[in-house]
BADOSE-942072 format. One record per residue: residue in one letter; y, x, z of N, C-alpha, C, CB in turn; residue number from 0. Coordinates in Angstrom, 2 decimals, decimal comma, padded with zeros to 5 digits, m for minus. Glycine has a CB too. Example, Ala and Ser with C-alpha at 12.3 -4.5 7.8 and 13.67 -1.06 7.14 Angstrom:
BEGIN
REC  r  nnorth  neast  nup  canorth  caeast  caup  cnorth  ceast  cup  cbnorth  cbeast  cbup  k
REC  A  m005,69  013,19  007,80  m004,50  012,30  007,80  m003,30  013,20  007,80  m004,47  011,31  009,05  0
REC  S  m002,25  012,85  007,08  m001,06  013,67  007,14  000,03  012,90  007,87  m000,60  014,08  005,72  1
***
This chain:
BEGIN
REC  r  nnorth  neast  nup  canorth  caeast  caup  cnorth  ceast  cup  cbnorth  cbeast  cbup  k
REC  X  013,78  043,93  m007,14  015,06  044,63  m006,97  016,10  043,66  m006,44  015,53  045,25  m008,30  0
REC  X  016,92  044,14  m005,50  017,96  043,31  m004,92  019,11  043,15  m005,90  018,46  043,90  m003,60  1
REC  X  019,33  041,93  m006,40  020,34  041,71  m007,43  021,75  041,60  m006,85  020,02  040,46  m008,21  2
REC  X  021,87  041,64  m005,48  023,20  041,62  m004,90  024,01  042,83  m005,31  023,11  041,54  m003,39  3
REC  X  023,33  043,93  m005,61  024,03  045,15  m006,00  024,80  044,96  m007,29  023,04  046,31  m006,15  4
REC  X  024,48  043,91  m008,07  025,16  043,66  m009,34  026,29  042,64  m009,21  024,15  043,18  m010,38  5
REC  X  026,53  042,15  m008,00  027,45  041,02  m007,83  028,89  041,35  m008,21  027,42  040,54  m006,41  6
REC  X  029,23  042,64  m008,27  030,61  043,00  m008,60  031,01  042,53  m009,99  030,80  044,50  m008,50  7
REC  X  030,04  042,29  m010,85  030,37  041,86  m012,21  030,94  040,45  m012,25  029,15  041,93  m013,09  8
REC  X  030,73  039,68  m011,22  031,15  038,29  m011,27  032,67  038,14  m011,23  030,54  037,53  m010,13  9
REC  X  033,40  039,22  m010,96  034,86  039,09  m011,01  035,39  039,19  m012,43  035,50  040,17  m010,14  10
REC  X  034,54  039,46  m013,41  034,98  039,55  m014,80  034,49  038,40  m015,67  034,52  040,86  m015,38  11
REC  X  033,34  037,87  m015,35  032,82  036,69  m016,05  032,10  035,83  m015,02  031,86  037,09  m017,23  12
REC  X  032,26  034,53  m015,11  031,50  033,65  m014,23  030,77  032,62  m015,08  032,43  032,96  m013,20  13
REC  X  029,69  032,08  m014,51  028,80  031,22  m015,29  029,46  029,92  m015,72  027,57  030,92  m014,50  14
REC  X  030,32  029,36  m014,89  030,98  028,12  m015,28  031,88  028,32  m016,50  031,81  027,57  m014,11  15
REC  X  032,60  029,45  m016,52  033,43  029,77  m017,69  032,56  029,90  m018,94  034,23  031,06  m017,46  16
REC  X  031,42  030,59  m018,78  030,52  030,77  m019,91  029,96  029,43  m020,40  029,37  031,70  m019,52  17
REC  X  029,55  028,59  m019,48  028,99  027,30  m019,88  030,00  026,46  m020,66  028,52  026,52  m018,65  18
REC  X  031,25  026,47  m020,21  032,29  025,72  m020,93  032,52  026,31  m022,32  033,61  025,72  m020,14  19
REC  X  032,53  027,65  m022,38  032,75  028,31  m023,68  031,62  027,99  m024,65  032,86  029,83  m023,50  20
REC  X  030,36  028,05  m024,18  029,22  027,78  m025,06  029,23  026,34  m025,55  027,91  028,08  m024,33  21
REC  X  029,61  025,42  m024,67  029,66  024,02  m025,08  030,70  023,80  m026,17  029,97  023,13  m023,87  22
REC  X  031,82  024,52  m026,07  032,86  024,41  m027,11  032,39  025,02  m028,43  034,15  025,09  m026,66  23
REC  X  031,66  026,14  m028,34  031,24  026,82  m029,56  030,10  026,13  m030,28  030,85  028,23  m029,24  24
REC  X  029,27  025,39  m029,56  028,03  024,87  m030,13  028,20  024,15  m031,47  027,40  023,93  m029,15  25
REC  X  029,17  023,23  m031,62  029,26  022,49  m032,90  029,69  023,36  m034,08  030,22  021,35  m032,75  26
REC  X  030,38  024,46  m033,81  030,94  025,26  m034,91  030,42  026,69  m034,94  032,44  025,29  m034,81  27
REC  X  029,46  026,99  m034,08  029,00  028,38  m033,93  028,51  028,97  m035,26  027,89  028,46  m032,89  28
REC  X  027,67  028,23  m035,96  027,09  028,76  m037,20  028,16  029,04  m038,24  026,06  027,78  m037,77  29
REC  X  029,16  028,18  m038,32  030,23  028,35  m039,30  031,09  029,57  m038,96  031,09  027,09  m039,37  30
REC  X  031,45  029,70  m037,69  032,37  030,77  m037,27  031,68  032,12  m037,23  032,96  030,46  m035,90  31
REC  X  030,45  032,16  m036,67  029,81  033,45  m036,41  028,61  033,75  m037,30  029,38  033,49  m035,00  32
REC  X  028,13  032,78  m038,06  026,94  033,01  m038,85  027,04  034,22  m039,76  026,65  031,80  m039,67  33
REC  X  028,10  034,31  m040,54  028,26  035,43  m041,46  028,60  036,72  m040,78  029,30  035,11  m042,46  34
REC  X  029,47  036,66  m039,77  029,92  037,87  m039,07  028,75  038,58  m038,40  030,99  037,51  m038,02  35
REC  X  027,85  037,81  m037,81  026,75  038,39  m037,04  025,47  038,56  m037,85  026,48  037,54  m035,85  36
REC  X  025,50  038,18  m039,12  024,27  038,11  m039,90  023,57  039,47  m040,03  024,57  037,57  m041,28  37
REC  X  024,32  040,53  m040,32  023,70  041,84  m040,54  022,99  042,32  m039,28  024,75  042,87  m040,98  38
REC  X  023,68  042,25  m038,15  023,07  042,70  m036,90  021,89  041,84  m036,49  024,09  042,71  m035,81  39
REC  X  022,02  040,54  m036,71  020,93  039,63  m036,36  019,67  039,97  m037,15  021,35  038,17  m036,62  40
REC  X  019,79  040,15  m038,44  018,62  040,45  m039,27  018,07  041,84  m038,97  018,97  040,35  m040,74  41
REC  X  018,95  042,80  m038,65  018,48  044,14  m038,30  017,67  044,12  m037,01  019,67  045,11  m038,16  42
REC  X  018,10  043,31  m036,04  017,37  043,24  m034,77  016,01  042,58  m034,97  018,18  042,46  m033,72  43
REC  X  015,94  041,57  m035,82  014,66  040,91  m036,09  013,72  041,85  m036,83  014,87  039,62  m036,90  44
REC  X  014,26  042,59  m037,79  013,44  043,57  m038,51  012,85  044,60  m037,56  014,27  044,27  m039,60  45
REC  X  013,68  045,08  m036,62  013,19  046,05  m035,63  012,12  045,43  m034,74  014,35  046,57  m034,78  46
REC  X  012,32  044,18  m034,33  011,35  043,52  m033,46  010,01  043,33  m034,17  011,89  042,16  m033,00  47
REC  X  010,05  043,03  m035,45  008,82  042,72  m036,17  008,03  043,97  m036,56  009,14  041,92  m037,40  48
REC  X  008,59  045,14  m036,33  007,80  046,36  m036,51  006,73  046,45  m035,42  008,71  047,61  m036,49  49
REC  X  006,99  045,82  m034,26  005,97  045,72  m033,22  005,26  044,37  m033,33  006,60  045,88  m031,82  50
REC  X  006,04  043,30  m033,44  005,47  041,97  m033,61  004,76  041,47  m032,36  004,52  041,97  m034,76  51
REC  X  004,09  040,33  m032,50  003,37  039,73  m031,39  004,15  038,59  m030,77  003,05  040,77  m030,34  52
REC  X  004,17  038,57  m029,44  004,90  037,54  m028,71  006,32  038,05  m028,46  004,18  037,18  m027,36  53
REC  X  007,30  037,37  m029,04  008,69  037,83  m029,02  009,54  036,83  m028,25  009,24  038,01  m030,46  54
REC  X  010,32  037,34  m027,30  011,29  036,52  m026,58  012,68  036,78  m027,15  011,25  036,81  m025,06  55
REC  X  013,33  035,72  m027,59  014,71  035,80  m028,09  015,61  035,18  m027,02  014,88  035,05  m029,48  56
REC  X  016,33  036,04  m026,31  017,22  035,60  m025,23  018,60  035,34  m025,81  017,28  036,66  m024,08  57
REC  X  019,17  034,19  m025,46  020,45  033,80  m026,06  020,24  033,28  m027,47  021,42  034,98  m026,08  58
REC  X  019,21  032,45  m027,63  018,84  031,95  m028,96  019,93  031,10  m029,58  017,55  031,15  m028,88  59
REC  X  020,81  030,54  m028,73  021,93  029,75  m029,24  021,49  028,56  m030,07  022,83  030,63  m030,05  60
REC  X  022,07  028,43  m031,24  021,75  027,31  m032,13  020,48  027,53  m032,94  022,90  027,06  m033,07  61
REC  X  019,80  028,66  m032,69  018,54  028,93  m033,37  018,67  029,46  m034,77  017,74  027,71  m033,41  62
REC  X  019,84  029,98  m035,10  020,04  030,47  m036,47  019,10  031,62  m036,81  021,48  030,93  m036,66  63
REC  X  018,71  032,41  m035,80  017,81  033,54  m036,04  016,37  033,12  m036,27  017,87  034,49  m034,87  64
REC  X  016,00  031,91  m035,85  014,60  031,49  m035,94  014,09  031,47  m037,37  014,44  030,13  m035,34  65
REC  X  014,98  031,21  m038,31  014,58  031,12  m039,72  014,15  032,47  m040,29  015,71  030,55  m040,54  66
REC  X  014,55  033,57  m039,63  014,28  034,91  m040,16  013,02  035,55  m039,61  015,43  035,79  m039,89  67
REC  X  012,44  035,00  m038,55  011,21  035,57  m038,01  010,01  035,22  m038,89  010,97  035,07  m036,58  68
REC  X  009,11  036,17  m039,04  007,89  035,93  m039,81  007,00  034,91  m039,11  007,12  037,25  m040,03  69
REC  X  006,30  034,06  m039,86  005,42  033,05  m039,25  004,30  033,66  m038,42  004,81  032,19  m040,33  70
REC  X  003,97  034,92  m038,64  002,86  035,55  m037,91  003,19  035,88  m036,46  002,44  036,82  m038,62  71
REC  X  004,48  035,84  m036,09  004,88  036,13  m034,73  005,12  034,85  m033,94  006,13  037,00  m034,72  72
REC  X  004,80  034,89  m032,66  005,06  033,75  m031,78  006,42  033,95  m031,12  003,92  033,58  m030,70  73
REC  X  007,31  032,98  m031,29  008,68  033,11  m030,80  008,92  032,16  m029,64  009,69  032,84  m031,93  74
REC  X  009,48  032,70  m028,57  009,98  031,90  m027,46  011,48  032,16  m027,38  009,24  032,28  m026,10  75
REC  X  012,25  031,08  m027,34  013,70  031,22  m027,29  014,27  030,59  m026,03  014,34  030,59  m028,52  76
REC  X  015,21  031,28  m025,39  015,88  030,72  m024,21  017,38  030,88  m024,35  015,38  031,42  m022,91  77
REC  X  018,10  029,97  m023,70  019,55  030,02  m023,70  020,05  029,27  m022,47  020,15  029,42  m025,02  78
REC  X  021,20  029,66  m021,95  021,78  028,99  m020,79  022,45  027,67  m021,17  022,78  029,89  m020,11  79
REC  X  022,71  027,49  m022,47  023,50  026,35  m022,93  022,63  025,26  m023,53  024,54  026,80  m023,95  80
REC  X  022,58  024,11  m022,89  021,84  022,98  m023,43  022,42  022,48  m024,75  021,82  021,84  m022,42  81
REC  X  023,77  022,40  m024,92  024,30  022,00  m026,23  023,86  022,91  m027,36  025,80  021,96  m026,18  82
REC  X  023,79  024,21  m027,11  023,32  025,13  m028,13  021,85  024,85  m028,45  023,50  026,60  m027,66  83
REC  X  021,05  024,68  m027,40  019,61  024,50  m027,61  019,29  023,19  m028,33  018,89  024,52  m026,28  84
REC  X  020,09  022,17  m028,14  019,85  020,93  m028,89  019,91  021,18  m030,38  020,89  019,85  m028,49  85
REC  X  020,83  022,01  m030,80  020,92  022,34  m032,23  019,75  023,20  m032,66  022,25  023,06  m032,54  86
REC  X  019,31  024,08  m031,77  018,15  024,93  m032,09  016,88  024,08  m032,26  017,94  025,99  m030,99  87
REC  X  016,69  023,12  m031,37  015,51  022,25  m031,47  015,53  021,43  m032,76  015,43  021,31  m030,26  88
REC  X  016,70  020,97  m033,13  016,83  020,23  m034,38  016,47  021,12  m035,56  018,27  019,68  m034,54  89
REC  X  016,89  022,37  m035,50  016,59  023,32  m036,58  015,09  023,56  m036,69  017,32  024,65  m036,36  90
REC  X  014,40  023,66  m035,58  012,94  023,86  m035,59  012,25  022,69  m036,27  012,41  024,04  m034,15  91
REC  X  012,66  021,49  m035,94  012,05  020,30  m036,54  012,34  020,23  m038,04  012,57  019,02  m035,84  92
REC  X  013,60  020,43  m038,40  013,98  020,31  m039,81  013,30  021,35  m040,68  015,49  020,43  m039,95  93
REC  X  013,13  022,57  m040,16  012,52  023,65  m040,94  011,01  023,72  m040,77  013,14  024,97  m040,56  94
REC  X  010,45  022,90  m039,88  009,01  022,91  m039,66  008,49  024,24  m039,17  008,30  022,54  m040,92  95
REC  X  009,16  024,82  m038,19  008,83  026,17  m037,72  007,67  026,10  m036,72  010,07  026,85  m037,07  96
REC  X  006,48  026,39  m037,19  005,28  026,29  m036,36  005,11  027,48  m035,42  004,07  026,16  m037,24  97
REC  X  005,82  028,56  m035,67  005,66  029,76  m034,85  006,57  029,77  m033,62  005,92  030,99  m035,68  98
REC  X  007,39  028,74  m033,44  008,26  028,65  m032,26  007,49  027,93  m031,17  009,61  027,91  m032,59  99
REC  X  007,07  028,69  m030,16  006,23  028,14  m029,10  007,01  027,33  m028,09  005,49  029,24  m028,40  100
REC  X  008,27  027,72  m027,85  009,03  027,08  m026,79  010,50  027,41  m026,93  008,50  027,50  m025,41  101
REC  X  011,36  026,43  m026,65  012,80  026,64  m026,50  013,19  026,04  m025,16  013,62  025,99  m027,69  102
REC  X  013,82  026,84  m024,30  014,08  026,37  m022,94  015,43  026,84  m022,43  012,98  026,84  m022,00  103
REC  X  016,04  025,98  m021,62  017,26  026,37  m020,91  016,86  027,33  m019,81  018,02  025,12  m020,33  104
REC  X  017,48  028,50  m019,81  017,10  029,51  m018,84  018,22  030,52  m018,68  015,80  030,21  m019,27  105
REC  X  018,40  030,99  m017,45  019,36  032,03  m017,12  018,75  033,38  m017,43  019,79  031,94  m015,63  106
REC  X  019,42  034,21  m018,21  018,88  035,51  m018,58  018,65  036,41  m017,37  019,82  036,20  m019,55  107
REC  X  019,34  036,13  m016,29  019,18  036,93  m015,08  017,96  036,50  m014,26  020,43  036,84  m014,22  108
REC  X  017,40  035,34  m014,58  016,26  034,80  m013,84  015,29  034,15  m014,83  016,73  033,77  m012,77  109
REC  X  014,62  034,97  m015,59  013,71  034,48  m016,61  012,42  033,96  m015,95  013,39  035,59  m017,64  110
REC  X  011,99  032,79  m016,36  010,83  032,16  m015,75  009,52  032,55  m016,40  010,98  030,68  m015,79  111
REC  X  009,29  033,85  m016,55  008,07  034,35  m017,18  007,44  035,42  m016,29  008,36  034,92  m018,59  112
REC  X  006,16  035,60  m016,45  005,43  036,62  m015,69  005,87  038,02  m016,11  003,91  036,45  m015,87  113
REC  X  005,61  038,97  m015,26  005,87  040,37  m015,59  005,08  040,76  m016,84  005,50  041,29  m014,40  114
REC  X  005,70  041,61  m017,67  005,02  042,20  m018,83  004,40  041,13  m019,74  003,94  043,17  m018,37  115
REC  X  005,13  040,05  m019,99  004,60  038,93  m020,76  004,84  039,06  m022,26  005,20  037,66  m020,26  116
REC  X  005,90  039,76  m022,66  006,30  039,80  m024,07  006,11  041,19  m024,67  007,75  039,35  m024,22  117
REC  X  005,70  041,20  m025,94  005,59  042,46  m026,67  006,97  043,02  m027,00  004,78  042,26  m027,96  118
REC  X  007,89  042,13  m027,32  009,25  042,52  m027,70  010,23  041,50  m027,13  009,40  042,62  m029,26  119
REC  X  011,38  041,98  m026,71  012,47  041,10  m026,31  013,68  041,40  m027,17  012,80  041,26  m024,79  120
REC  X  014,27  040,37  m027,74  015,47  040,51  m028,57  016,63  039,77  m027,88  015,23  039,95  m030,01  121
REC  X  017,77  040,43  m027,79  018,96  039,79  m027,24  020,13  040,09  m028,17  019,27  040,29  m025,78  122
REC  X  020,51  039,10  m028,94  021,55  039,27  m029,95  022,89  038,78  m029,40  021,18  038,51  m031,26  123
REC  X  023,83  039,71  m029,25  025,19  039,36  m028,81  025,18  038,68  m027,44  025,87  038,44  m029,84  124
REC  X  024,37  039,21  m026,54  024,18  038,61  m025,23  024,74  039,48  m024,10  022,70  038,36  m024,99  125
REC  X  024,48  040,77  m024,15  024,66  041,60  m022,96  026,12  041,69  m022,51  024,13  042,98  m023,23  126
REC  X  027,07  041,46  m023,41  028,48  041,45  m023,00  028,95  040,07  m022,59  029,36  041,97  m024,14  127
REC  X  028,06  039,09  m022,61  028,43  037,70  m022,36  027,62  037,09  m021,21  028,25  036,87  m023,62  128
REC  X  027,24  037,94  m020,25  026,55  037,48  m019,05  027,31  038,00  m017,84  025,05  037,95  m019,03  129
REC  X  027,25  037,27  m016,71  028,00  037,71  m015,53  027,55  039,07  m014,98  027,87  036,68  m014,46  130
REC  X  026,25  039,36  m015,05  025,70  040,57  m014,45  024,85  041,35  m015,47  024,86  040,22  m013,20  131
REC  X  025,45  042,14  m016,34  024,67  042,81  m017,39  023,56  043,70  m016,86  025,58  043,62  m018,24  132
REC  X  023,81  044,44  m015,78  022,78  045,35  m015,26  021,57  044,57  m014,75  023,35  046,23  m014,14  133
REC  X  021,83  043,47  m014,05  020,73  042,64  m013,55  019,95  042,02  m014,70  021,26  041,55  m012,63  134
REC  X  020,64  041,63  m015,75  019,97  041,05  m016,92  019,09  042,09  m017,61  021,02  040,49  m017,92  135
REC  X  019,57  043,30  m017,76  018,75  044,36  m018,35  017,50  044,62  m017,51  019,57  045,65  m018,50  136
REC  X  017,65  044,59  m016,21  016,51  044,79  m015,32  015,49  043,66  m015,50  016,96  044,86  m013,86  137
REC  X  015,97  042,44  m015,67  015,08  041,31  m015,91  014,41  041,43  m017,27  015,85  039,99  m015,81  138
REC  X  015,14  041,91  m018,27  014,55  042,15  m019,59  013,37  043,12  m019,47  015,60  042,71  m020,57  139
REC  X  013,58  044,20  m018,72  012,53  045,20  m018,56  011,32  044,62  m017,83  013,06  046,43  m017,80  140
REC  X  011,56  043,76  m016,88  010,46  043,17  m016,11  009,49  042,38  m016,99  011,00  042,26  m015,02  141
REC  X  010,01  041,58  m017,93  009,14  040,70  m018,72  008,60  041,37  m019,98  009,89  039,45  m019,10  142
REC  X  008,99  042,61  m020,24  008,53  043,34  m021,43  007,30  044,18  m021,10  009,65  044,25  m021,99  143
REC  X  006,31  044,13  m021,96  005,08  044,88  m021,74  005,31  046,38  m021,83  004,02  044,46  m022,76  144
REC  X  004,55  047,19  m021,09  004,56  048,63  m021,33  004,20  048,93  m022,79  003,57  049,36  m020,38  145
REC  X  004,97  049,80  m023,41  004,80  050,07  m024,83  005,61  049,16  m025,72  003,37  049,96  m025,18  146
REC  X  006,24  048,15  m025,13  007,08  047,23  m025,89  008,52  047,71  m025,98  007,04  045,84  m025,27  147
REC  X  009,37  046,88  m026,57  010,77  047,25  m026,75  011,71  046,11  m026,38  011,02  047,68  m028,19  148
REC  X  012,87  046,51  m025,90  014,01  045,61  m025,70  015,00  045,96  m026,80  014,65  045,77  m024,25  149
REC  X  015,34  044,99  m027,63  016,21  045,24  m028,78  017,50  044,44  m028,60  015,51  044,86  m030,13  150
REC  X  018,59  045,16  m028,50  019,90  044,54  m028,32  020,73  044,76  m029,57  020,62  045,12  m027,08  151
REC  X  021,52  043,78  m029,93  022,56  043,98  m030,93  023,82  043,36  m030,36  022,17  043,35  m032,33  152
REC  X  024,91  044,14  m030,39  026,09  043,69  m029,66  027,32  044,47  m030,08  025,86  043,83  m028,16  153
REC  X  028,48  043,85  m029,88  029,72  044,58  m029,94  029,77  045,54  m028,76  030,95  043,61  m029,93  154
REC  X  030,14  046,79  m029,05  030,28  047,80  m028,00  031,73  048,29  m028,02  029,27  048,99  m028,20  155
REC  X  032,34  048,35  m026,84  033,74  048,74  m026,75  033,98  050,18  m027,22  034,22  048,60  m025,33  156
REC  X  035,15  050,40  m027,80  035,53  051,74  m028,23  035,76  052,63  m027,01  036,80  051,69  m029,11  157
REC  X  035,51  053,91  m027,17  035,69  054,85  m026,06  037,12  055,37  m025,96  034,75  056,01  m026,21  158
REC  X  037,86  055,29  m027,07  039,22  055,84  m027,08  039,98  055,26  m028,28  039,20  057,41  m027,14  159
REC  X  041,26  055,57  m028,36  042,05  055,22  m029,53  042,61  053,82  m029,50  041,23  055,38  m030,74  160
REC  X  043,24  053,40  m030,62  043,90  052,09  m030,68  042,97  050,91  m030,43  044,56  051,93  m032,02  161
REC  X  041,72  051,00  m030,93  040,80  049,88  m030,70  040,49  049,72  m029,22  039,50  050,08  m031,50  162
REC  X  040,37  050,83  m028,50  040,13  050,76  m027,07  041,30  050,07  m026,36  039,91  052,16  m026,49  163
REC  X  042,51  050,41  m026,75  043,68  049,80  m026,14  043,73  048,31  m026,43  044,97  050,49  m026,64  164
REC  X  043,44  047,95  m027,69  043,43  046,52  m028,05  042,39  045,77  m027,24  043,15  046,35  m029,56  165
REC  X  041,18  046,32  m027,11  040,11  045,64  m026,38  040,49  045,42  m024,92  038,82  046,44  m026,46  166
REC  X  041,13  046,39  m024,31  041,54  046,24  m022,92  042,62  045,16  m022,78  042,06  047,57  m022,37  167
REC  X  043,53  045,12  m023,73  044,60  044,10  m023,67  044,04  042,70  m023,96  045,71  044,44  m024,68  168
REC  X  043,06  042,63  m024,86  042,50  041,34  m025,27  041,49  040,81  m024,26  041,84  041,46  m026,63  169
REC  X  041,00  041,68  m023,37  039,90  041,33  m022,48  040,14  040,05  m021,67  039,66  042,45  m021,54  170
REC  X  041,31  039,83  m021,07  041,49  038,59  m020,29  041,32  037,33  m021,13  042,85  038,58  m019,65  171
REC  X  041,78  037,36  m022,37  041,62  036,20  m023,26  040,15  036,05  m023,65  042,51  036,35  m024,53  172
REC  X  039,51  037,17  m023,97  038,11  037,13  m024,41  037,20  036,58  m023,33  037,64  038,51  m024,81  173
REC  X  037,49  036,86  m022,08  036,64  036,34  m021,01  036,67  034,82  m020,97  037,07  036,91  m019,65  174
REC  X  037,81  034,25  m021,31  037,88  032,79  m021,40  037,05  032,24  m022,53  039,30  032,35  m021,56  175
REC  X  036,80  033,07  m023,55  035,97  032,67  m024,68  034,50  032,98  m024,44  036,43  033,37  m025,94  176
REC  X  034,23  033,76  m023,37  032,84  033,98  m022,98  032,26  035,35  m023,24  032,02  033,02  m023,65  177
REC  X  033,10  036,42  m023,36  032,53  037,75  m023,60  033,49  038,85  m023,16  032,16  037,93  m025,08  178
REC  X  032,95  040,08  m023,04  033,72  041,26  m022,65  033,89  042,18  m023,86  033,03  042,02  m021,48  179
REC  X  035,04  042,27  m024,49  035,18  043,14  m025,65  035,21  044,62  m025,29  036,44  042,79  m026,40  180
REC  X  035,49  044,94  m024,03  035,65  046,35  m023,63  034,36  046,96  m023,10  036,73  046,46  m022,57  181
REC  X  033,22  046,26  m023,22  031,95  046,71  m022,64  031,56  048,07  m023,20  030,84  045,68  m022,92  182
REC  X  031,37  049,10  m022,35  031,08  050,45  m022,85  029,59  050,72  m023,02  031,67  051,48  m021,90  183
REC  X  029,24  051,50  m024,03  027,85  051,92  m024,22  027,36  052,74  m023,02  027,71  052,73  m025,51  184
REC  X  028,28  053,47  m022,39  027,89  054,29  m021,24  027,25  053,47  m020,14  029,11  055,02  m020,69  185
REC  X  027,58  052,21  m020,07  026,99  051,36  m019,04  025,50  051,17  m019,27  027,69  049,99  m019,00  186
REC  X  025,10  051,00  m020,51  023,68  050,88  m020,83  022,98  052,19  m020,56  023,48  050,45  m022,30  187
REC  X  023,62  053,31  m020,91  023,05  054,63  m020,65  022,82  054,83  m019,16  023,96  055,74  m021,21  188
REC  X  023,80  054,47  m018,34  023,66  054,63  m016,89  022,54  053,75  m016,35  024,97  054,29  m016,18  189
REC  X  022,41  052,53  m016,90  021,31  051,66  m016,46  019,97  052,30  m016,79  021,43  050,27  m017,11  190
REC  X  019,84  052,87  m017,98  018,59  053,54  m018,37  018,27  054,70  m017,42  018,69  054,07  m019,81  191
REC  X  019,29  055,43  m017,02  019,09  056,56  m016,11  018,58  056,11  m014,76  020,38  057,34  m015,94  192
REC  X  018,92  054,89  m014,36  018,46  054,35  m013,08  017,13  053,62  m013,20  019,51  053,41  m012,50  193
REC  X  016,61  053,51  m014,42  015,39  052,72  m014,67  014,31  053,63  m015,21  015,67  051,56  m015,68  194
REC  X  013,46  054,16  m014,35  012,50  055,18  m014,77  011,47  054,69  m015,79  011,78  055,70  m013,58  195
REC  X  011,29  053,38  m015,91  010,28  052,87  m016,85  010,86  052,48  m018,20  009,59  051,67  m016,25  196
REC  X  012,14  052,80  m018,44  012,80  052,45  m019,70  013,53  053,67  m020,25  013,80  051,27  m019,50  197
REC  X  013,48  053,84  m021,56  014,23  054,95  m022,18  014,92  054,46  m023,45  013,28  056,13  m022,51  198
REC  X  016,01  055,11  m023,78  016,76  054,78  m024,99  016,07  055,39  m026,20  018,23  055,28  m024,88  199
REC  X  015,75  054,54  m027,17  015,13  055,01  m028,41  016,18  055,28  m029,48  014,10  053,98  m028,93  200
REC  X  017,12  054,36  m029,62  018,03  054,44  m030,76  019,29  053,64  m030,50  017,35  053,94  m032,04  201
REC  X  020,42  054,17  m030,96  021,64  053,37  m031,11  022,11  053,54  m032,55  022,76  053,81  m030,08  202
REC  X  022,21  052,41  m033,26  022,56  052,46  m034,68  023,80  051,59  m034,93  021,36  051,97  m035,55  203
REC  X  024,84  052,14  m035,56  026,04  051,33  m035,83  025,74  050,24  m036,85  027,18  052,21  m036,33  204
REC  X  026,39  049,09  m036,64  026,22  047,93  m037,50  027,58  047,50  m038,05  025,54  046,77  m036,73  205
REC  X  027,60  046,89  m039,25  028,84  046,31  m039,76  029,29  045,16  m038,88  028,65  045,83  m041,22  206
REC  X  030,58  044,81  m038,90  031,62  045,44  m039,71  032,21  046,68  m039,03  032,72  044,44  m040,02  207
REC  X  032,38  047,73  m039,79  033,08  048,95  m039,39  032,45  049,65  m038,20  034,50  048,63  m039,07  208
REC  X  031,18  049,43  m037,96  030,51  050,08  m036,85  030,92  049,58  m035,48  030,74  051,52  m036,92  209
REC  X  031,61  048,43  m035,42  032,04  047,89  m034,14  030,88  047,28  m033,35  033,11  046,84  m034,35  210
REC  X  029,77  047,04  m034,03  028,57  046,51  m033,39  027,50  047,60  m033,40  028,07  045,22  m034,11  211
REC  X  026,54  047,48  m032,50  025,45  048,46  m032,42  024,12  047,76  m032,26  025,68  049,45  m031,26  212
REC  X  023,09  048,32  m032,91  021,71  047,96  m032,64  021,20  048,99  m031,65  020,84  047,91  m033,96  213
REC  X  020,67  048,53  m030,53  020,22  049,42  m029,46  018,77  049,08  m029,13  021,12  049,28  m028,19  214
REC  X  017,90  050,08  m029,23  016,48  049,89  m028,94  016,13  050,64  m027,66  015,59  050,38  m030,12  215
REC  X  015,53  049,92  m026,74  015,08  050,49  m025,47  013,57  050,35  m025,38  015,78  049,80  m024,25  216
REC  X  012,89  051,41  m025,05  011,42  051,38  m024,97  010,95  051,25  m023,53  010,83  052,64  m025,59  217
REC  X  009,94  050,41  m023,31  009,29  050,28  m022,00  008,12  051,27  m021,97  008,81  048,78  m021,73  218
REC  X  008,14  052,16  m021,02  007,13  053,21  m020,96  005,77  052,64  m020,60  007,54  054,28  m019,96  219
REC  X  004,75  053,29  m021,11  003,37  052,84  m020,85  002,94  053,25  m019,44  002,39  053,42  m021,90  220
***
């Protein structure tokens, strides 16, 4: 697929801004976001392990999620940020995680894996923090096996009301921090409609206050 069609997203987030943001967050990420994201992170892992097998965790960050995967599954983790991955590698060594096959610096839009390589793909708090979300979703579908699932957990923008207004006003600041607070669920729905081999299985609200969602996408056989 020609990824130039997704280039319009680069006016809202660019990779250099993201790289700087991730480097700043790396030393304090677990302290700031560990508790806030814990419920969604564990829910996404639980959903992934219902299928199990070879699991790709995109946006592995500091590797905080690695401790929650069952030893019976083979985990591959990728992230665009080398500072984040250094902490993840340290965590693997300290915890003696034998089920982590590989941790690699990689762009979510250009995953270095063969087609249909993974049974499950998990992306926790990623899809609103990439320059080209539609292209990234297409790449997720490419590396997922038929019959497998793409499991996302993410903040999803409000459709109306005071929270929607706040997200739109806060958006310019949030982009400097590395994410889009106004990202609409409708965008994922539209991508699914354009992707005949993928269908929406579930959208489930997550704490706090349902501002986050667990989203399961199935790859058709």
